[in-house]
KEZASE-667647 format. One record per residue (C-alpha): residue in three letters; x, y, z. Coordinates in steps of 0.001 Angstrom, whole numbers, padded with zeros to 6 digits, always signed. Layout:
residues N
AlaXYZ/...
This chain:
residues 628
Met+000000+000000+000000/Pro+001523+003352-000962/Ser+002459+005760+001754/His+000662+009008+002407/Ser+003446+011034+000819/Gln+003286+008866-002320/Arg-000452+009366-002682/Leu-000320+013142-002227/Pro+000853+014106-005748/His-001979+012168-007363/Thr-004525+013650-004950/Leu-003231+017174-005421/Ser-003077+016713-009171/Asn-006769+015845-009211/Ser-007614+018839-007058/Ser-005569+021102-009298/Arg-007514+019781-012280/Ser-010758+020749-010588/Leu-009392+024237-009972/Leu-008188+024610-013548/Gly-011543+023481-014883/Gly-011139+024516-018498/Leu-007804+022730-019034/Pro-008353+019344-020674/Asp-006536+016243-019553/Gln-003858+015393-022100/Ser-004220+011649-021882/Ser-007935+011662-022644/Ser-008773+014883-024459/Trp-006338+014449-027319/Ser-007700+011008-028056/Arg-011233+012332-027832/Gly-010314+015174-030158/Arg-008981+012695-032717/Ser-011852+010242-032288/Arg-014404+010406-035078/Ala-017096+009020-032834/Ser-017070+012136-030675/Thr-019796+014032-032515/Ser-021818+015321-029603/Asn-022571+018962-028877/Ser-019693+019243-026392/Pro-016718+021392-027483/Arg-013557+019851-028793/Ala-011196+019081-025948/Arg-008064+019785-027933/Pro-007378+023538-028022/Ala-005751+025162-031001/Gly-002944+027616-031724/Ser-001437+029839-029058/Lys-004152+028902-026575/Ala-002946+025281-026671/Arg+000597+026352-025833/Glu-000607+028520-022937/Gln-002716+025716-021462/Met+000029+023107-021841/Gly+002552+025461-020247/Leu+000213+026090-017334/Arg-000337+022352-016846/Cys+003408+021710-016857/Ala+003938+024415-014234/Thr+001145+023008-012089/Asp+002385+019422-012369/Arg+005884+020509-011373/Ala+004416+022250-008340/Cys+002499+019090-007479/Arg+005682+016982-007588/Cys+007427+019224-005079/Pro+008512+017083-002023/Asn+007029+019589+000433/Tyr+003262+019157+000813/Gln+002561+022765+001851/Cys+004681+024101-000987/Arg+002817+021911-003464/Trp-000578+023081-002297/Leu+000326+026792-002092/Thr+002100+026919-005465/Ala-000676+025116-007333/Ser-003329+027322-005756/Val-001478+030535-006697/Ile-001022+029371-010301/Cys-004673+028385-010664/Ala-005979+031580-009072/Ser-003731+033753-011263/Trp-004845+031896-014366/Arg-008519+032403-013502/Cys-007995+036132-012843/Cys-006295+036542-016206/Leu-009196+034841-017924/Arg-011694+037129-016227/Gly-009894+040094-017737/Met-010108+038736-021273/Pro-013196+039709-023302/Gly-015431+036813-024243/Ile-013717+034285-021873/Asp-015356+032794-018809/Pro-013416+031671-015696/Glu-013641+028030-016793/Gly-011329+028728-019700/Arg-013903+028460-022472/Ser-014941+031138-024919/Ala-018287+032618-023978/Ala-019234+032355-027649/Trp-017820+028843-028060/Phe-020475+027373-030274/Pro-020788+023608-029952/Gln-021193+023692-026160/Pro-024565+022425-024967/Ala-026923+025280-024369/Leu-027807+025873-020740/Pro-031368+026782-019821/Met-031737+030535-019811/Thr-032733+031974-016470/Arg-033596+035536-015656/Gln-031023+036995-013302/Pro-032221+039367-010582/Gln-031353+042972-011298/Thr-028753+044400-008979/Ala-027597+047939-008477/Thr-024677+047247-010793/Ser-026866+045908-013587/Leu-029261+048813-013206/Ser-026467+051351-013459/Ala-025069+049544-016497/Ala-028460+049841-018179/Ala-028565+053608-017618/Trp-027902+056058-020420/His-024268+056520-021305/Pro-022964+059867-022616/Ala-022120+058134-025903/Asp-025781+057134-026240/Leu-026854+060741-025874/Leu-024261+061859-028406/Leu-025509+059278-030882/Leu-029091+060476-030452/Ala-027869+064032-030983/Leu-026064+062901-034150/Leu-029212+061191-035432/Leu-031293+064272-034659/Val-028895+066655-036405/Val-028578+064417-039467/Gly-032353+063947-039609/Val-033045+067684-039421/Leu-030456+068395-042122/Arg-032036+065781-044370/Val-035514+067241-043898/Leu-034195+070727-044691/Phe-032496+069300-047764/Leu-035760+067769-048985/Leu-037568+071071-048476/Thr-034989+073301-050160/Asn-033142+071366-052886/Gln-033705+072416-056500/Leu-033708+069016-058202/Asp-036537+066580-058898/Leu-037410+063137-057697/Ala-035788+060273-059566/Ala-037930+058494-062146/Asp-037917+055324-060047/Glu-039160+057249-057009/Met-042073+058625-059030/His-042728+055134-060373/Tyr-042902+053753-056822/Trp-045201+056638-055889/Asp-047583+055490-058625/Trp-047375+051989-057168/Ser-048400+053370-053776/Arg-051680+054576-055279/Arg-052532+051001-056317/Leu-051463+048730-053478/Asp-050982+045082-054369/Leu-049226+041914-053178/Ala-046320+042627-055539/Tyr-045384+044551-058665/Tyr-043558+043904-061892/Ser-040034+044118-060452/Lys-040332+044340-056646/Gly-042392+043338-053647/Pro-045001+045465-051854/Val-042911+047022-049051/Ile-041693+050080-050974/Ala-045241+050959-052062/Leu-046617+050471-048542/Leu-044004+052791-047031/Ile-044658+055559-049555/Ala-048431+055162-049198/Ala-048220+055534-045412/Ser-045904+058538-045626/Thr-047827+060428-048310/Ala-051073+059863-046413/Leu-049574+061897-043560/Leu-047260+064371-045313/Gly-048664+064731-048823/Asp-047113+063681-052109/Gly-044272+066188-052282/Gln-040613+065311-051919/Leu-040891+065299-048133/Gly-043838+062931-048145/Ile-042277+060480-050592/Arg-038772+060529-049134/Met-039539+060748-045414/Pro-039408+056935-045002/Ala-035830+057093-046280/Val-034969+059687-043622/Leu-036379+057482-040862/Leu-034885+054267-042209/Gly-031459+055871-042585/Gly-031517+056807-038903/Leu-032768+053353-037926/Leu-029938+051696-039855/Leu-027309+053696-037986/Leu-029055+052972-034682/Leu-028952+049222-035345/Ile-025252+049392-036195/Tyr-024538+051391-033037/Arg-026500+048936-030895/Gln-024566+045984-032270/Ala-021223+047748-031827/Arg-022105+048923-028313/Arg-022911+045403-027191/Gln-019583+044081-028464/Leu-017193+047016-028100/Gly-018655+049422-025571/Pro-020254+052873-025941/Trp-017353+055052-027065/Pro-015909+052702-029711/Ala-019454+052143-030963/Leu-019964+055886-031320/Gly-016727+056291-033277/Leu-017564+053405-035574/Ser-021077+054776-036143/Ala-019632+058134-037161/Val-017349+056395-039660/Val-020304+054483-041115/Gln-022487+057595-041332/Leu-019898+059302-043532/Met-019836+056466-046062/Pro-021457+057802-049275/Met-023977+054972-049550/Val-025187+055355-045967/Ala-025362+059134-046319/Ala-027419+058848-049513/Leu-029866+056370-047980/Gly-031635+059104-046069/Val-032564+061253-049068/Ala-033549+058784-051825/Met-036639+056595-051494/Thr-035629+053495-053404/Thr-035690+049881-052260/Asp-032219+050231-050720/Pro-033173+051885-047383/Pro-035779+049291-046350/Val-033798+046311-047600/Leu-030604+047391-045801/Val-032517+047926-042559/Cys-033906+044393-042930/Trp-030381+043069-043501/Ala-029001+044922-040478/Leu-031831+043649-038289/Ala-031326+040090-039540/Leu-027540+040166-039019/Ser-027912+041540-035502/Ala-030542+038917-034659/Leu-028326+036203-036143/Glu-025560+037112-033704/Ala-027954+036727-030767/Ala-029307+033454-032134/Val-025921+031857-032814/Arg-023787+033118-029967/Arg-026395+033394-027210/Arg-028734+030677-028487/Ser-031644+033081-028362/Leu-034900+031733-029760/Ala-036133+035316-030046/Gly-033097+035960-032235/Trp-034243+033295-034684/Trp-037750+034761-034706/Leu-036386+038215-035464/Phe-033995+036866-038086/Gly-036806+035106-039930/Leu-039176+038074-039814/Ala-036462+040482-040994/Cys-035626+038152-043888/Ala-039312+037878-044819/Leu-039694+041663-044932/Gly-036453+041928-046893/Val-037632+039383-049462/Met-040869+041345-049882/Thr-038684+044370-050600/Lys-036025+042827-052825/Tyr-035215+039258-053857/Thr-031554+039769-052926/Thr-032492+039077-049307/Leu-032909+035393-050184/Val-029112+035229-049902/Leu-029497+035410-046097/Pro-031435+032187-045409/Leu-029882+030358-048365/Gly-026319+031327-047443/Leu-026953+030451-043808/Leu-028183+026985-044774/Leu-025271+026299-047139/Thr-022684+027456-044602/Ala-024253+025394-041818/Ile-023952+022327-044045/Ala-020421+023046-045293/Val-018621+024197-042113/Pro-018174+021396-039534/Phe-018505+023489-036386/Cys-021603+025201-037811/Arg-023464+021937-038364/Pro-024965+021834-034855/Leu-027117+024720-036085/Leu-028984+022194-038204/Arg-030093+020426-035024/Ser-031511+023607-033536/Pro-035296+024082-033826/Gly-034742+027848-033864/Phe-032644+027559-037013/Trp-035484+025933-038938/Leu-037975+028364-037449/Gly-035925+031226-038887/Gln-035761+029505-042271/Leu-039523+028942-042282/Leu-040306+032547-041368/Ala-037925+033795-044066/Cys-039720+031686-046671/Leu-043060+033210-045663/Gly-041913+036395-047383/Leu-042225+034553-050690/Val-045929+033793-050214/Pro-047378+037135-051435/Leu-044859+037242-054272/Leu-045749+033748-055462/Leu-049479+034461-055247/Trp-049067+037630-057321/Asn-046807+035896-059851/Ala-049281+033071-060300/Arg-051947+035608-061297/His-049679+037563-063676/Gly-047822+034914-065640/Trp-044728+034865-063401/Val-043415+038093-064928/Asn-041916+039285-061635/Leu-039908+036104-061219/Ala-038879+036060-064885/His-037732+039681-064696/Asn-035543+039113-061637/Leu-034097+035859-062935/Gly-033367+037653-066197/His-030842+039822-064342/Leu-028652+036745-063950/Gly-028275+036139-067682/Ser-026811+037942-070660/Arg-028803+039944-073180/Gly-026780+038707-076120/Ala-023567+036986-077140/Met-020653+036906-074741/Asp-018435+039982-075024/Pro-014765+039162-074296/Ala-014144+042726-073119/Gln-016852+042286-070489/Leu-014697+039679-068749/Leu-012317+042496-067786/Ile-014620+045506-067668/Gly-017362+043819-065642/Pro-015321+043029-062502/Leu-013631+046438-062650/Glu-017020+048157-062784/Leu-018215+046037-059882/Val-015257+046912-057663/Gly-015252+050552-058746/Gly-018919+050921-057884/Gln-018348+049634-054361/Leu-015367+051947-053877/Leu-017568+054897-054810/Leu-020478+053813-052619/Phe-018496+052979-049474/Gly-015460+055192-049935/Pro-012171+054560-051776/Leu-010271+054034-048519/Thr-012977+052789-046154/Tyr-014238+049988-048407/Pro-010834+048206-048422/Leu-010990+048314-044618/Leu-014277+046405-044732/Val-012554+043735-046813/Leu-009557+043766-044460/Ala-011888+043301-041493/Gly-013137+040049-042968/Gly-009583+038866-043552/Leu-008613+039624-039944/Val-011665+038103-038314/Leu-012048+034882-040286/Pro-008831+033050-039226/Ala-009329+033857-035544/Ala-012990+032852-035673/Trp-012079+029597-037389/Arg-009497+028764-034719/Arg-011897+029329-031851/Arg-014811+027837-033812/Asp-016998+030905-033560/Pro-019688+030494-036235/Tyr-020952+034087-036415/Pro-017968+035753-038183/Val-017684+032709-040458/Leu-021343+033093-041406/Leu-020833+036799-042112/Val-017897+036137-044428/Ala-019766+033327-046172/Leu-022856+035486-046777/Ala-020770+038341-048191/Ala-018775+035945-050373/Leu-021956+034348-051719/Leu-023520+037672-052692/Leu-020313+039056-054186/Gly-019716+035792-056022/Val-023138+035902-057665/Cys-022631+039558-058644/Leu-019189+038751-060055/Leu-020550+035916-062193/Val-023223+038232-063564/Ala-020652+040999-064139/Leu-018668+038656-066378/Arg-021638+038531-068753/Arg-023280+041950-068425/Ser-023062+045190-066465/Val-024480+045069-062950/Tyr-026059+047876-060985/Ala-023772+049261-058311/Asn-026391+048774-055590/Trp-026719+045006-056110/Pro-023759+044048-053864/Val-024434+046816-051321/Pro-025687+044340-048650/Ala-022232+042750-048790/Gly-020826+046135-047792/Leu-023232+046191-044853/Ile-021929+042764-043839/Gly-018484+044338-044034/Val-019629+046909-041471/Phe-020609+044096-039090/Leu-017225+042482-039723/Leu-015659+045849-038949/Ile-017350+045677-035550/Glu-015781+042256-034991/Ala-012333+043452-036117/Trp-012419+046905-034497/Pro-009990+046027-031645/Leu-007593+044401-034127/Leu-007682+047346-036533/Gly-006872+049673-033648/Arg-003485+047979-033323/Ile-002586+048524-036993/Val-001203+052015-037536/Leu-001864+051988-041285/Ala-005467+050899-040742/Arg-006068+053732-038265/Arg-004653+056267-040694/Leu-006692+054903-043593/Leu-009797+055082-041438/Leu-009234+058727-040520/Ile-008155+059851-043985/Gly-010896+057823-045661/Ser-013584+059297-043420/Gly-012284+062777-044177/Leu-012422+062094-047913/Asn-015953+060725-047543/Leu-017023+063904-045748/Leu-015464+066083-048444/Ala-017132+064052-051203/Leu-020444+064283-049366/Leu-020257+068079-049285/Val-019261+068325-052949/Val-021989+065954-054163/His-024694+067992-052427/Leu-023712+071263-054120/Pro-025466+070550-057478/Phe-028739+070162-055591/Phe-028504+073879-054814/Gly-027415+075120-058240/Val-023611+074857-057888/Arg-022445+072983-061010/Phe-018767+074015-061276/Gly-019336+075136-064867/Leu-020493+071673-065947/Ala-023648+070827-067863/His-026414+068886-066138/Arg-025737+065821-068244/Gln-022121+065768-067042/Leu-023065+065574-063357/Pro-024009+062499-061297/Thr-027353+064201-060606/Arg-028362+064282-064286/Arg-031202+061798-063706/Leu-032804+064179-061220/Val-033157+067040-063702/Gly-035902+067890-066171/Trp-038868+065811-065010/Ser-040874+068657-063515/Ala-039920+070821-066501/Leu-041299+068139-068840/Ala-044676+068123-067098/Gly-044745+071916-066940/Glu-043888+072419-070611/Leu-046405+069807-071730/Glu-049154+071506-069776/Arg-048116+074955-070993/Gln-047766+074130-074697/His-050394+071400-075094/Gly-052683+072039-072172/Glu-055884+072189-074209/Val-055237+068841-075891/Leu-054108+067374-072580/Arg-057371+068296-070884/Arg-059407+066701-073696/Ser-057387+063460-073561/Pro-058358+061110-070706/Leu-055564+058725-071711/Leu-051829+059490-071601/Leu-049374+057174-073364/Ser-045575+057052-073554/Asp-042919+054678-074814/Arg-040816+054795-071623/Tyr-041827+054087-068045/Thr-039606+056933-066833/Thr-041508+059469-068951/Ala-044852+057940-067983/Ser-043953+058076-064275/Ala-042800+061699-064503/Leu-046018+062748-066261/Ala-048225+060764-063880/Tyr-046560+062478-060919/Gly-046023+065938-062391/Leu-049570+066211-063778/Arg-051126+064220-060904/Arg-052933+062003-063375/Pro-055536+059678-061806/Pro-054591+055987-061466/Gly-055267+053999-064608/Ser-055000+056950-067001/Val-051300+056425-067866/Ala-049920+053529-069913/Thr-046836+052628-071920/Val-046400+051187-075399/Ala-043458+049214-076792/Leu-042121+050876-079936/Gly-038534+049707-079576/Asp-036261+047398-077642/Arg-037193+047840-074012/Arg-038197+045627-071127/Met-041685+045329-069726/Asn-042772+047535-066814/Gln-045666+047908-064396/Tyr-047602+050220-066731/Asp-047764+047415-069296/Leu-049428+045163-066732/Trp-051894+047838-065669/Ala-052748+048520-069324/Arg-054088+044989-069685/Gln-056765+045672-067079/Asp-057310+049423-067594/Leu-057426+049964-071357/Pro-060439+047775-072230/Ser-062636+050166-070246/Arg-061242+053191-072147/Thr-062428+052220-075604/Gly-063446+055283-077611/Gln-061380+057742-075554/Asp-058743+060097-076953/Ala-055079+059844-076004/Leu-052141+062224-075805/Ile-048989+060318-076733/Val-045514+061474-075624/Leu-042717+059652-077464/Gly-038952+059887-077677/Pro-037347+061568-080703/Arg-036495+058243-082397/Ser-039788+056408-081877/Asp-042114+055784-084807/Gly-045490+057148-083787/Gln-047161+055881-086972/Ala-046911+052358-085562/Leu-049831+053258-083276/Ala-052193+054105-086142/Pro-053981+050693-086057/Phe-055118+051362-082485/Phe-056968+054658-083097/Glu-059580+055929-085490/Ser-057222+058782-086356/Leu-053639+059559-085380/Ser-051750+062802-086017/Leu-048512+064473-085000/His-049446+067385-082780/Gly-045993+068928-082441/Ala-042611+068694-080779/Leu-041594+069483-077229/Glu-038174+070647-076082/Val-037399+070655-072371/Ser-034783+073104-071088/Val-033461+073771-067594/Gly-031403+076891-066985/Gly-030983+077481-070708/Glu-029638+073961-071247/Ser-031586+071567-073439/Ile-032445+068433-071481/Gly-034631+066420-073829/His-036764+066340-076988/Tyr-040137+064640-077365/Gln-042769+064041-080039/Ile-046371+064845-079153/Trp-049028+062793-080965/Arg-052791+062898-080727/Gly-054819+059707-081034/Glu-058591+059979-081357/Gly-060966+057139-080630/Tyr-058996+054292-079081/Asn-060454+051105-080588/Gly-059755+048794-077625/Lys-057085+046626-079232/Pro-054214+045606-076893/Leu-051340+048050-077269/Pro-047942+046662-078350/Gln-045952+045385-075386/Ser-042406+044182-074972/Ala-041696+040470-074883/Arg-038510+041054-072875/Arg-039041+040599-069180/
């Protein structure tokens, strides 16, 4: 039987293991880590990288202390080492005293219990000065945006006026988008009228909400002051600054993405069922705004299947709940498509293909245009930092098996990959990959402490934000008449000029004919939208005809249901300078050229139009484009 002194090292070694807690036993954990049968939800016992060396070094030091011949020395030395190790871990962000990452994914989820609020927790929940400064920033930016909408000299974009016409005829979906954009404009114009403020006010509110969501996510991970600094950097990015003054589908869809990404972090790292609910609902709203949001649930599913330490997500009921809720956003779109010959789906799928034969030059120009567009939208120096953030975060997240940053990188890569494949065949719109830039902002939150240690990154961040601010000031000058001696067509704001002048000149020069013509036709949806808005034409009195190579639009669909009831009515037809108006002769009892219309702004010619008069519409379906 061994003596008491011989049994002491083994006894003390066991007690030291209980104190160390998070350190795995070498003889068993390494074999378990290599065993293929160990596929439970428990974390891998074998640590990786520098953490493995630290733990092994600590175990060696403890074992040496335990082999000391003096019993009191053994006990005191081991206790000091273990206590020091635990104190160090408490000072490390995201590490609990047991030596495991607080966000370590495959650990079994513990039942969530509500902790009683203490004085410390109550004081932590109180307002921080950074919170008040952020609210002040949001208030100042919001007021400036409202003043801009009330005082700028340019018009709404044609797409904004087109969406305004949608808002007067609410439906489950429309030719190219879901119903969310029309619902937002309808609610806003019901309260504020149909001027620029009424149409664009949702963009003002959504722009502030987007920044608030980013600040909330950064505050939870970094603290108040770093979150405030990061929010200021994001606010100066050109795309984020423009969100608050243009009512397109981008503001609502980016808010849905930000909400979904924030909820995904809570669902994955904190195993929050409410996070999965919020993720699914945000995806559903995003899908009803723009089909691009389907990348979120699809990319999440593919990554969970492909990445080993993300696969436990597939066993979570919350994961499938989020997927189901996200798919519910497709229900109104599918119902609408089934009633309208699937034109919405065909139009959006058509973006993925080429309009003609493959152009070898497009293989080079397409990717350059794609990258250049993102540099302009997010800043020439700040956008590379978003890419760098992903490169810094991914290796560390992979080592510690943290699924959230891996999911972020995978989602951004999926969206950018699809856009790149399309760019190789045809030009892509610069706003298509914008959600990937938003993912880059969330990666920037993850990498913020690491970027702070890189001198070049800090300088790029400061210089890039300064350049973004300067560009923001310069871009706003044309809205107030400062053009730097350039013509309107040479400025980025050229698409915001001339629409109100077109409606005004048409009413001034052809007002009598316009009043006697219940029907207004055009060959372009942009012209039709501008006339419907500028002349405040009643719903159903504006339609488009296809006299050239153009894609279908919402006016073509409305014409199918509106025009049969307008048989016998006269029409005023506004066509482009190259369109052949005589092609419409079979649809009227008589057709004549009524004159030409030149639109000028500030002495500069903006556009030329043909004005035709059609008497007695005979009810035949007008020519429509076959291209979706």
